[in-house]
py3Dmol code that shows the C-alpha trace and the ligand (Angstrom):
import py3Dmol

protein = """\
ATOM      1  CA  MET A   1      76.966-117.394  47.901  1.00  0.00           C
ATOM      2  CA  ILE A   2      77.195-121.167  48.212  1.00  0.00           C
ATOM      3  CA  PRO A   3      78.852-122.882  45.211  1.00  0.00           C
ATOM      4  CA  GLU A   4      76.150-125.401  44.247  1.00  0.00           C
ATOM      5  CA  ASN A   5      78.527-127.893  42.651  1.00  0.00           C
ATOM      6  CA  LYS A   6      80.790-128.161  45.704  1.00  0.00           C
ATOM      7  CA  TRP A   7      78.676-130.317  48.001  1.00  0.00           C
ATOM      8  CA  THR A   8      80.411-133.419  49.335  1.00  0.00           C
ATOM      9  CA  ARG A   9      78.408-136.332  50.683  1.00  0.00           C
ATOM     10  CA  ILE A  10      79.833-137.242  54.086  1.00  0.00           C
ATOM     11  CA  THR A  11      77.807-139.872  55.915  1.00  0.00           C
ATOM     12  CA  THR A  12      74.327-140.979  56.834  1.00  0.00           C
ATOM     13  CA  ALA A  13      72.370-138.708  59.159  1.00  0.00           C
ATOM     14  CA  GLU A  14      71.955-141.562  61.669  1.00  0.00           C
ATOM     15  CA  SER A  15      75.700-141.847  62.117  1.00  0.00           C
ATOM     16  CA  VAL A  16      75.790-138.496  63.942  1.00  0.00           C
ATOM     17  CA  PRO A  17      73.744-138.954  67.140  1.00  0.00           C
ATOM     18  CA  LEU A  18      71.293-136.251  68.148  1.00  0.00           C
ATOM     19  CA  ARG A  19      72.992-133.249  69.804  1.00  0.00           C
ATOM     20  CA  GLU A  20      76.454-134.677  69.215  1.00  0.00           C
ATOM     21  CA  GLY A  21      79.302-133.836  66.885  1.00  0.00           C
ATOM     22  CA  ARG A  22      81.501-135.923  64.651  1.00  0.00           C
ATOM     23  CA  ALA A  23      84.760-134.969  62.942  1.00  0.00           C
ATOM     24  CA  VAL A  24      85.498-135.421  59.265  1.00  0.00           C
ATOM     25  CA  ARG A  25      88.491-134.366  57.207  1.00  0.00           C
ATOM     26  CA  LEU A  26      87.531-132.674  53.967  1.00  0.00           C
ATOM     27  CA  GLY A  27      89.780-130.819  51.551  1.00  0.00           C
ATOM     28  CA  GLY A  28      92.559-130.712  54.133  1.00  0.00           C
ATOM     29  CA  VAL A  29      90.275-129.135  56.716  1.00  0.00           C
ATOM     30  CA  GLU A  30      88.962-130.889  59.791  1.00  0.00           C
ATOM     31  CA  ILE A  31      85.283-130.167  60.175  1.00  0.00           C
ATOM     32  CA  ALA A  32      82.914-130.865  63.069  1.00  0.00           C
ATOM     33  CA  ILE A  33      79.395-131.833  62.037  1.00  0.00           C
ATOM     34  CA  PHE A  34      76.594-131.483  64.588  1.00  0.00           C
ATOM     35  CA  ASN A  35      73.160-133.043  64.513  1.00  0.00           C
ATOM     36  CA  LEU A  36      70.592-130.666  65.998  1.00  0.00           C
ATOM     37  CA  GLY A  37      67.639-132.874  65.131  1.00  0.00           C
ATOM     38  CA  ASP A  38      65.913-130.621  62.630  1.00  0.00           C
ATOM     39  CA  ARG A  39      69.145-129.797  60.809  1.00  0.00           C
ATOM     40  CA  VAL A  40      72.891-130.320  60.761  1.00  0.00           C
ATOM     41  CA  LEU A  41      75.501-127.612  61.214  1.00  0.00           C
ATOM     42  CA  ALA A  42      79.207-127.747  60.385  1.00  0.00           C
ATOM     43  CA  ILE A  43      82.100-125.726  61.759  1.00  0.00           C
ATOM     44  CA  GLU A  44      85.861-125.877  61.758  1.00  0.00           C
ATOM     45  CA  ASN A  45      86.826-128.530  64.318  1.00  0.00           C
ATOM     46  CA  ARG A  46      89.750-126.647  65.816  1.00  0.00           C
ATOM     47  CA  CYS A  47      89.119-124.299  68.727  1.00  0.00           C
ATOM     48  CA  PRO A  48      91.007-121.026  68.130  1.00  0.00           C
ATOM     49  CA  HIS A  49      92.101-120.951  71.774  1.00  0.00           C
ATOM     50  CA  GLN A  50      94.411-123.979  71.925  1.00  0.00           C
ATOM     51  CA  GLY A  51      93.114-126.310  69.246  1.00  0.00           C
ATOM     52  CA  GLY A  52      90.506-128.230  71.219  1.00  0.00           C
ATOM     53  CA  PRO A  53      88.344-130.684  69.230  1.00  0.00           C
ATOM     54  CA  LEU A  54      84.985-128.920  69.081  1.00  0.00           C
ATOM     55  CA  CYS A  55      83.302-132.101  67.792  1.00  0.00           C
ATOM     56  CA  ASP A  56      83.706-133.522  71.309  1.00  0.00           C
ATOM     57  CA  GLY A  57      82.060-130.554  73.014  1.00  0.00           C
ATOM     58  CA  ILE A  58      78.710-130.421  74.759  1.00  0.00           C
ATOM     59  CA  VAL A  59      75.958-129.071  72.500  1.00  0.00           C
ATOM     60  CA  SER A  60      73.510-126.678  74.126  1.00  0.00           C
ATOM     61  CA  GLY A  61      70.879-125.054  71.946  1.00  0.00           C
ATOM     62  CA  THR A  62      72.778-123.903  68.878  1.00  0.00           C
ATOM     63  CA  THR A  63      76.105-123.635  70.697  1.00  0.00           C
ATOM     64  CA  VAL A  64      78.945-125.995  71.525  1.00  0.00           C
ATOM     65  CA  VAL A  65      81.323-125.777  74.468  1.00  0.00           C
ATOM     66  CA  CYS A  66      84.960-126.575  73.788  1.00  0.00           C
ATOM     67  CA  PRO A  67      85.915-129.647  75.849  1.00  0.00           C
ATOM     68  CA  LEU A  68      89.300-128.236  76.853  1.00  0.00           C
ATOM     69  CA  HIS A  69      88.667-124.887  78.554  1.00  0.00           C
ATOM     70  CA  GLY A  70      85.019-124.105  78.019  1.00  0.00           C
ATOM     71  CA  TRP A  71      84.913-121.464  75.324  1.00  0.00           C
ATOM     72  CA  ARG A  72      81.461-121.546  73.769  1.00  0.00           C
ATOM     73  CA  PHE A  73      80.788-121.100  70.037  1.00  0.00           C
ATOM     74  CA  ASP A  74      77.621-120.357  68.145  1.00  0.00           C
ATOM     75  CA  LEU A  75      77.215-123.133  65.579  1.00  0.00           C
ATOM     76  CA  GLU A  76      75.385-120.884  63.107  1.00  0.00           C
ATOM     77  CA  SER A  77      77.758-117.904  63.018  1.00  0.00           C
ATOM     78  CA  GLY A  78      80.975-119.465  64.348  1.00  0.00           C
ATOM     79  CA  ALA A  79      81.353-116.611  66.828  1.00  0.00           C
ATOM     80  CA  ALA A  80      82.653-117.273  70.311  1.00  0.00           C
ATOM     81  CA  VAL A  81      79.831-116.364  72.656  1.00  0.00           C
ATOM     82  CA  ARG A  82      81.840-117.128  75.797  1.00  0.00           C
ATOM     83  CA  SER A  83      85.608-116.767  75.676  1.00  0.00           C
ATOM     84  CA  SER A  84      88.406-114.792  77.229  1.00  0.00           C
ATOM     85  CA  LEU A  85      89.274-113.214  73.856  1.00  0.00           C
ATOM     86  CA  PRO A  86      87.257-112.315  70.751  1.00  0.00           C
ATOM     87  CA  ALA A  87      87.343-115.397  68.531  1.00  0.00           C
ATOM     88  CA  CYS A  88      85.493-117.281  65.847  1.00  0.00           C
ATOM     89  CA  VAL A  89      85.637-120.434  63.761  1.00  0.00           C
ATOM     90  CA  THR A  90      84.713-120.965  60.121  1.00  0.00           C
ATOM     91  CA  VAL A  91      81.218-122.264  59.458  1.00  0.00           C
ATOM     92  CA  PHE A  92      80.368-124.448  56.467  1.00  0.00           C
ATOM     93  CA  PRO A  93      77.014-124.966  54.769  1.00  0.00           C
ATOM     94  CA  ALA A  94      75.618-128.385  55.656  1.00  0.00           C
ATOM     95  CA  ARG A  95      72.430-130.199  54.677  1.00  0.00           C
ATOM     96  CA  VAL A  96      70.665-133.540  54.815  1.00  0.00           C
ATOM     97  CA  GLU A  97      69.203-134.967  51.609  1.00  0.00           C
ATOM     98  CA  ASP A  98      67.762-138.461  51.371  1.00  0.00           C
ATOM     99  CA  GLY A  99      69.275-139.229  54.773  1.00  0.00           C
ATOM    100  CA  ILE A 100      72.794-138.245  53.728  1.00  0.00           C
ATOM    101  CA  ILE A 101      74.720-135.350  55.295  1.00  0.00           C
ATOM    102  CA  SER A 102      76.583-133.160  52.819  1.00  0.00           C
ATOM    103  CA  VAL A 103      78.957-130.281  53.507  1.00  0.00           C
ATOM    104  CA  ASN A 104      80.004-127.501  51.166  1.00  0.00           C
ATOM    105  CA  ILE A 105      83.655-126.865  51.937  1.00  0.00           C
ATOM    106  CA  ALA A 106      83.973-124.106  49.325  1.00  0.00           C
ATOM    107  CA  GLY A 107      81.093-122.215  50.931  1.00  0.00           C
ATOM    108  CA  GLY A 108      82.861-121.814  54.269  1.00  0.00           C
ATOM    109  CA  SER A 109      82.623-118.388  55.834  1.00  0.00           C
ATOM    110  CA  ARG A 110      83.954-116.583  58.835  1.00  0.00           C
ATOM    111  CA  ILE A 111      82.629-113.505  60.551  1.00  0.00           C
ATOM    112  CA  GLU A 112      84.752-110.413  60.840  1.00  0.00           C
ATOM    113  CA  MET A 113      86.510-110.319  64.183  1.00  0.00           C
ATOM    114  CA  GLU A 114      85.078-106.866  65.002  1.00  0.00           C
ATOM    115  CA  ASP A 115      81.662-108.532  64.903  1.00  0.00           C
ATOM    116  CA  ALA A 116      82.824-111.391  67.141  1.00  0.00           C
ATOM    117  CA  ALA A 117      83.639-109.218  70.145  1.00  0.00           C
TER     118      ALA A 117
END
"""
ligand_1 = """\
4
FES
S 91.203 -125.063 73.435
Fe 89.098 -124.551 73.327
S 88.753 -123.324 75.052
Fe 90.865 -123.794 75.138
"""
view = py3Dmol.view(width=600, height=400)
view.addModel(protein, "pdb")
view.setStyle({"model": 0}, {"cartoon": {"style": "trace"}})
view.addModel(ligand_1, "xyz")
view.setStyle({"model": 1}, {"stick": {}})
view.zoomTo()
view.show()
């Protein structure tokens, strides 16, 4: 359930280039926002391996590759889809309305680690 009154307007959609990520700090959490063209997706910006900035990773399909050691995360579920250990990051609801990207920090969710393996 996404708390409807917890959306925070972040930036204009044009300020996140297509298939790139940008970091924003929101509610004490650093979030990486990705522009996939037809939608935006937001995940925790800290790689669970050694803290790599996922916003700087290469986007491929709906995944991003951590720039430090190459773990790959699904941007929709937060699950690591290529890693040396089961891992995941928190995903946050994100949307574009009237050209403005908003993120719902209170609606963040994380898959169970048994599902991530
Ligand atoms: S810090 Fe991300 S793969 Fe190592």
